[in-house]
C-alpha positions in Angstrom: -13.3 10.7 4.5 -13.6 7.1 5.3 -11.0 6.0 7.8 -7.9 4.3 5.7 -8.2 1.0 8.2 -10.5 -0.3 10.4 -10.4 -3.5 12.1 -13.6 -5.5 13.5 -13.5 -8.7 15.0 -10.8 -10.3 12.7 -11.3 -8.1 10.0 -9.6 -5.7 8.2 -11.5 -3.3 6.1 -9.4 -1.7 3.8 -10.5 1.6 2.1 -9.1 0.7 -1.5 -6.7 3.0 -3.0 -6.8 1.6 -6.4 -10.1 2.9 -7.0 -10.1 6.4 -5.8 -11.0 9.1 -6.3 -14.0 8.3 -8.5 -15.2 5.3 -6.2 -15.5 5.3 -3.2 -14.8 0.8 -1.9 -13.9 -1.2 0.9 -11.7 -4.7 1.4 -12.6 -6.4 4.0 -9.9 -9.3 4.5 -10.0 -11.9 6.6 -7.7 -13.7 6.4 -3.6 -13.2 7.0 -3.2 -13.9 3.2 -5.7 -11.9 2.1 -4.0 -8.8 3.8 -1.3 -9.4 2.7 -2.3 -10.0 -1.1 -4.2 -6.1 0.1 -1.0 -5.1 0.8 1.0 -6.5 -2.3 -1.4 -4.8 -4.5 -1.5 -1.2 -3.0 -4.8 -1.3 -2.0 -2.9 -0.4 1.2 0.2 1.7 0.9 2.1 4.4 2.3 4.4 2.9 5.3 2.9 3.8 8.4 -0.6 2.3 6.5 1.1 -1.0 5.6 2.9 -1.3 9.3 -1.0 -1.0 10.9 -1.8 -3.7 8.4 0.4 -5.7 8.9 -0.4 -6.1 12.6 -3.2 -6.9 12.0 -2.2 -9.6 9.9 -0.5 -11.2 12.7 -3.6 -10.4 14.3 -5.6 -12.3 11.7 -3.1 -14.8 11.4 -3.3 -15.4 15.8 -7.0 -15.9 15.5 -6.7 -18.4 12.8 -4.1 -21.0 14.1 -5.4 -24.6 15.2 -2.0 -24.6 17.5 -3.0 -25.8 20.4 0.2 -25.1 22.3 2.0 -21.5 22.3 5.5 -22.9 20.8 2.5 -24.3 18.0 1.2 -21.0 17.9 4.8 -19.4 17.6 5.6 -21.3 14.6 2.2 -20.2 12.7 2.9 -16.5 13.7 6.7 -17.2 12.7 5.0 -18.6 9.4 2.6 -15.4 8.3 5.2 -13.3 8.7 7.6 -14.2 6.6 4.8 -13.8 4.5 3.8 -10.7 5.2 7.3 -9.1 5.1 7.9 -10.4 0.9 4.9 -8.5 0.2 6.9 -5.5 0.3 10.2 -5.1 1.3 11.6 -1.6 1.6 8.9 -0.6 3.4 10.6 -1.3 6.8 7.2 -0.3 9.0 6.2 -3.8 7.4 9.0 -5.7 9.1 8.7 -3.5 12.3 5.0 -4.1 13.2 5.6 -8.0 12.1 8.2 -8.1 14.7 6.4 -6.8 17.0 3.5 -9.3 17.2 6.3 -11.9 17.0 8.0 -10.0 20.6 5.3 -10.3 21.9 4.2 -13.7 21.1 8.0 -14.5 22.7 7.8 -12.4 25.8 3.9 -13.9 27.3 5.1 -17.1 27.7 3.5 -17.7 30.7 0.0 -17.1 28.9 -1.9 -20.0 27.9 -2.7 -20.1 23.4 -6.1 -18.2 23.7 -4.6 -15.6 25.8 -1.8 -15.0 23.6 -4.0 -15.0 20.6 -5.4 -12.1 22.5 -1.8 -10.6 23.6 -1.4 -10.7 19.6 -4.1 -8.6 18.4 -4.0 -6.3 21.3 -0.3 -5.3 19.8 -1.9 -4.4 16.6 -4.4 -2.6 18.3 -2.1 -0.8 20.1 0.2 0.1 16.7 -3.1 1.3 15.1 -3.4 3.8 17.9 0.6 4.9 17.8 0.2 5.6 14.3 -2.2 7.8 14.9 -0.3 9.6 17.8 2.9 9.7 16.2 0.9 11.4 13.7 0.1 14.2 15.3 3.6 14.6 16.9 4.7 14.7 13.3 2.6 17.4 12.2 3.1 19.5 15.1 7.1 19.9 14.4 6.5 19.6 10.6 4.3 22.4 10.4 6.2 24.8 12.2 9.0 24.9 9.3 5.9 25.9 7.3 5.7 29.3 6.3 3.0 31.6 5.4 3.0 32.5 2.0 5.3 29.2 1.3 5.2 27.1 -2.1 5.7 23.2 -1.0 5.9 20.7 -3.5 5.3 17.4 -2.5 5.6 14.0 -3.7 3.4 10.4 -4.1 1.2 10.4 -1.0 2.1 11.3 2.3 -1.4 12.0 3.9 -3.8 10.0 6.1 -4.7 7.5 3.5 -1.0 6.9 3.7 -1.6 6.2 7.8 -3.8 5.5 10.6 -3.5 9.4 11.9 -3.8 12.6 10.3 -0.2 11.7 7.7 3.8 12.2 7.6 4.6 14.8 5.0 1.2 15.9 4.2 -0.5 16.3 7.5 2.4 18.4 8.2 0.9 20.8 5.2 -3.0 20.9 5.9 -2.2 20.9 9.8 -0.2 24.2 9.0 -3.5 25.8 6.9 -5.5 24.8 9.9 -3.4 26.9 11.5 -4.0 29.7 9.3 -1.0 29.5 7.0 -1.6 30.7 3.2 -0.3 28.1 1.4 -0.1 26.1 -2.0 0.3 23.1 -2.7 2.7 21.9 -5.6 1.2 18.2 -6.7 3.7 15.8 -8.3 1.6 13.2 -9.9 4.0 10.1 -9.1 3.8 8.4 -12.1 2.8 5.4 -11.9 0.8 4.6 -9.5 -0.4 8.0 -9.6 -1.0 8.9 -6.0 -0.5 12.4 -6.2 -3.3 12.6 -9.2 -5.4 10.1 -7.2 -5.0 10.5 -3.4 -3.1 13.3 -2.3 -5.5 15.7 -4.9 -8.3 13.9 -2.9 -6.8 14.8 0.5 -6.0 18.6 -0.6 -9.4 19.5 -1.8 -10.9 17.3 1.2 -9.2 19.8 3.4 -9.5 23.1 1.2 -5.7 23.6 0.8 -4.9 25.7 -2.8 -3.1 23.5 -4.7 -2.6 22.7 -8.7 -1.7 19.1 -9.9 1.5 19.0 -11.9 3.1 15.9 -14.2 6.7 14.9 -12.6 9.0 16.5 -14.7 7.5 20.0 -14.4 8.8 20.3 -11.2 12.4 21.4 -11.9 11.0 24.4 -13.9 9.0 25.4 -11.5 12.1 25.5 -9.0 14.0 27.5 -12.0 10.9 29.5 -11.8 11.1 30.4 -8.1 8.1 29.3 -7.2 9.0 26.3 -5.2 10.4 27.4 -1.8 9.8 24.2 -0.1 9.8 20.3 -0.5 8.7 18.0 1.8 8.4 14.2 1.7 7.4 10.7 2.9 10.0 8.1 3.8 9.8 4.2 3.6 13.0 3.9 5.4 15.6 5.7 6.5 19.4 4.2 7.6 21.2 5.4 10.5 23.1 8.1 8.5 19.8 9.1 7.4 19.7 8.2 3.8 15.7 7.9 2.7 14.5 5.6 0.5 11.3 6.9 -1.0 8.6 6.9 -4.1 10.7 6.7 -6.9 11.5 10.5 -8.1 12.3 11.5 -4.5 15.8 11.7 -5.3 15.4 13.8 -8.3 13.6 16.3 -6.3 16.5 16.7 -3.6 18.8 17.0 -6.4 17.0 19.6 -7.7 16.1 21.7 -4.4 20.2 21.0 -3.6 20.6 23.0 -7.1 18.0 26.1 -6.5 18.5 26.0 -2.7 15.5 25.2 -1.6 15.0 23.7 2.1 14.0 19.4 1.5 12.6 18.1 4.6 11.8 14.0 5.2 8.8 13.1 8.1 8.6 9.6 8.8 7.9 8.6 12.4 10.9 6.6 14.3 9.4 3.5 13.5 10.6 3.6 9.7 14.6 4.9 10.8 16.4 1.6 10.6 19.8 2.2 12.9 20.8 -1.6 11.7 21.8 0.2 8.0 24.2 2.8 8.0 24.1 3.4 4.3 20.9 3.7 1.8 23.4 1.4 -0.4 22.0 -1.6 2.0 18.4 -0.8 1.5 16.2 -3.7 -0.2 14.8 -2.2 -3.7 11.3 -3.2 -4.6 10.6 -3.6 -8.3 7.0 -4.5 -8.8 6.3 -5.4 -12.1 6.7 -3.5 -15.6 2.5 -3.6 -16.7 2.2 -0.9 -13.9 4.2 1.0 -16.2 2.7 0.1 -19.1 -0.8 0.5 -18.2 -2.8 3.4 -17.2 -5.6 2.7 -15.1 -5.9 -1.1 -16.5 -5.2 0.7 -20.1 -2.3 0.0 -22.5 0.1 2.8 -23.4 3.0 1.8 -24.8 3.1 -1.0 -27.8 2.8 -5.1 -27.5 5.7 -6.3 -26.7 7.9 -3.1 -24.7 9.5 -3.9 -22.1 9.7 -1.5 -18.7 11.3 -1.0 -15.6 9.2 0.5 -12.6 11.6 0.8 -9.3 9.2 1.1 -6.7 11.8 3.2 -4.2 15.1 5.1 -5.3 17.5 6.6 -2.0 18.0 10.3 -1.4 21.7 10.6 0.6 22.2 12.3 3.2 23.6 15.3 2.0 20.7 16.5 0.1 18.2 16.5 2.9 17.7 19.9 5.0 16.0 17.6 7.9 14.4 15.0 9.3 11.4 15.8 11.2 9.4 12.1 13.6 7.3 12.6 16.0 10.4 13.2 18.5 11.5 16.5 17.0 13.5 17.4 14.2 17.7 16.0 13.2 19.4 17.9 10.9 22.5 16.9 10.2 25.3 15.4 10.9 22.1 12.9 10.4 24.4 9.9 12.6 24.4 11.5 15.3 21.0 13.5 15.6 19.1 10.7 14.7 20.4 8.5 17.2 20.0 11.5 20.0 16.3 11.9 18.8 15.5 9.2 19.3 17.6 7.4 22.2 18.4 4.6 20.9 
């Protein structure tokens, strides 16, 4: 498969995830505005990939700045950062990457404008390279929790398409498969954008991992029938006490898993953990266009005039989560203690 993101001489090339799996199209973003639009429209998606893209958006803003002095450049970067942060407010990786770029510009006060621009670009490249390493770490820890013969349920897309590396939750699954563990994956279609059907199924197909696509509403029946014995998902933001914001539908799966005594694992890089927020109630939840519910792949599916609500994410409370897996290891309850200890914060 093509890489999710590629940076070349100021241009960010993105594999357009709205077109997959039947059309492979690369979108070339040459400005911070174009990169922001690609993030907002979900041509690039997945919290880690959004963070990497935002880092490169800041690099584009630096390169495009007409400022004659360092202070002017920092002001241009602050404006670009505010614009990028507004595109997808729930995924903390985006704000985290923007803040890293801003800090790189602030911390190197001795540099002149051109050198400072180069420093911001270097920070963006470092964010991408770091994500590759973080994914490998998560895959190592997460795959160890998957057993030979597991029937795995996953939601949304958490593989290479959502990151710069092998992925988060799906990266763990594919790594376990490569280790020789015989797994079968139940793939939630993930309405309304169908990331499971269009993207996760594609990645599992490419990796030759046995899988079956299901409607989101089928998960409860499969659990009741004993045909699921582990649920593994990603995250867009994790609070200090372990509450998790993830793609809408995740909370329902966690409730079902708890009822049926099934382990519920969350996989995310340490950059997704936001210790500044204690409770999931404090996480801003993105409300997206109603048209994303009223239309499927560009075709209307409801009567004209129908209203629709599309919350992009929900919050799963920490007491429903069996473990949170990061590149640094596995945290279990009480998460308010184990997460901070694991991350050294």
